[in-house]
C-alpha positions, 0 to 999 in steps of 0.5 A: 636855579641857584649856582655856586662855584666849584674850584678844581684842578684838572689835567690840561687835556681835560681842560682842552676837551672842555674848551672844545666842547664849549666851542662846538656847542656855543657855550661858555666854558662854565656852562659846558663844564656844568653840562658835562658834570651834570651828564656825568653825574646822571651816568654815575647814578644810572650805572646800576640800571645800565648794568642790569640792562646790559645783563638782560641784553646778554641774556636775550642774546643767549636765548636768541643764539639758542633758538636761531638754528631752529628759526633758520630751519623753519625759514628754510622749510617754509618755501618748500613746494608741497602742492598745487592750487586749482589755479595752477600755482604751486603751494608752499609750506608758508602758503599752507601753514601761515597764510592759509590761502593761495596767494594767487586766487585766495582759495582757502587751504585748510581743507587741503591740509585736512585731506578733504577730497572736496578741495580742488587743490592738491598736496603731495602727502609724501612731502607733507608728512616730513615737512610737518615733522620738521616744523614740529621739531623746530618749534619744540626746540624753540619751546624747550629753549624758552622753557629753560630760561 
């Protein structure tokens, strides 16, 4: 790469900072100044992209702030005990809706949710209905927030 010389007057503090950078990185002052100038030029050229990324990050943070209460509600409801497996283990909302099996004996739980009398597990229907309604409302809030973006 061909090099050329640039003569520039800079404040004393900037010269000291460039000297310190050169010493910290085992470079000559000329190489340090070229490195720093190159990095500064790259940053200046990329400034538009950086502003776009910052705006997108703020937009995503706003969306997250909108859905966070609904996500917290989901997380609060999923540990709720809603029934008992044939093995005696309590079944939570997470077991019924997310895992679909009893974590202790691997019994499939879809029949329990469907209300089948063939299943050995039991679900308290008085607790299940408000649980499902709460989950549904939280999901609706999340979907509405995402649709409004």
